[in-house]
N, C-alpha and C positions, 0 to 999 in steps of 0.2 A: 636343522634336524640332522642327527648323525646317520651314517649309513648302516643299514642292517643287511646282512647277506645270509643266504640259506644255501647250504650245500648238502646234497644227498648222494650217497654212494651205495649202490647195491650190487653185490656180486653173487652169482649163482653158478654152481657147477652141478652137472647132471646128478639126479637121484638125491638131491638135497644133501650131498656129502659136505657141502660148504655153503653157509649162508652168512653173509656179513652185512650188517646195516650200520651205517654211521650217519647221523644227522648232526649238522653243526649250525648254530645260530650265532652270528657275530664272532666266529672263531671258537666258540665254546661247544663242547660235545653235549647235546641234550638227550640223546638216546643212543645206546650202542650195545650190541652184543654180537658175538661170533659163536657159531656152533658148527663143529666139524665132526664127521665120523670117518675114522680110518679103518677100512674094511680089513686090511692086512693085519693090523694089531687088535682089531675088534675093540676099539677104544673111541670114546667121545671126548672131545675137548670143547669146553665152553669158556669164553672170556666174557665177563660182564663188567660194564663200567656204569655205575649209577643207574641201575635198573629202575624203571618207573612203572606205574600201573598201565600206562599206554603201551609199554613194551610187551606186557605179559601175553595178550591174546596171540600175537604173532609167534612169540617164543613157544607157547604151548603147542601150537600147530606144528612148528618145526620139530619140537621134541617128540611129539606123537609120530610124525612121519619117520624120524630117525629110529624110533623104537621098532618100527616095522622092518628095518634093515639089519639090526643087530643080531648077532648069534648068541646063544647061551654063554654065560660066563664073561660077558663084555664088562669093561670097566669105563669109568669116566672121571674127568677132572673138571672142576669149575674154578677158574682163577678170578678172584675179586680184588687182587692187590691194588689195582688202580682206582677202585671205587672210593670216593671221598666219604661216603656215608653208608651205613647199614641199610637194610631193606625197611621200608615202612611196614607197620603191621598189616595194612591192606595188601601190599605186594607179597609179603611173606605168606599170607593166607592163600593168595591166588596161586602161588608157586608150589605150595605144599603137595598137591597131587602128583607132582613129577616124581616124588620119592616112590609112591605106590606104582606108578607107571614103569619105572626102572626095575623095581623088584619083580613085577609081573613079567617083564620081558627077559628076566634071567640074569640080572647083573651080578657080577662077582664082587664088585666093590666100587665105591665112589670116594673121591677125595677133593677137598677144597684147598685152595692155595691162598693163604692170607697170613700176615703177621699180626693182624689186629685182633686183640683178645675179645673185643665186643662182637666182631664178626663170628669168631669161633663159638662164642656162647649162643648167638642167635641161630647159627646153623644147626647146632645140637637141639635147640628148642623147636625149630621148624621141622626137621627131618628125623629127629630121634637119635639117641646115642648109638644105636647099632647100624644106622644107615651110612654114615660117612664120618671120616676123620679129617682134621685140618692140619696142613703142613705149611711151614714157612716158605718153602721153595717148590717149584714145579718138579724138579729133579727128585726131591724127597717123596713127593706124592706118587710119581710114576714108579719109583723103586718099590714102594709099598704095594701098589696096585699090580705090578708085574708078578709079585710073589703070590698073588691070589689066583692067577690064571692057570 
């Protein structure tokens, strides 16, 4: 029988400014997301790699807690460039409320980072045409968002 190993890395910095969860099984990432809030820039950075239904409850809790920290006109980016697949319909439906949460908290804008046209189409379907735009690079996304603050 082959060896199977499991690695879990969790990093917390006070006030939920950073939460990183990475789980690996046999060297393969099976769940991962990072969510950071930069108070000085009033900006949230999310990196998501192959988000699953099991990831959503923890992410929603983290997102809600960060919404309590943001100031009006905050911005956010979600980078999905390393995700091998788009969200399943189940996961997309579970994440849809984050758009309303961000709007209620006073977001100025949100941008996604992906070159994948299927991701771009799915994000518009989940969050609507007015909620977020998608850019090929993080730098393009941040330039756009800084113009909104």
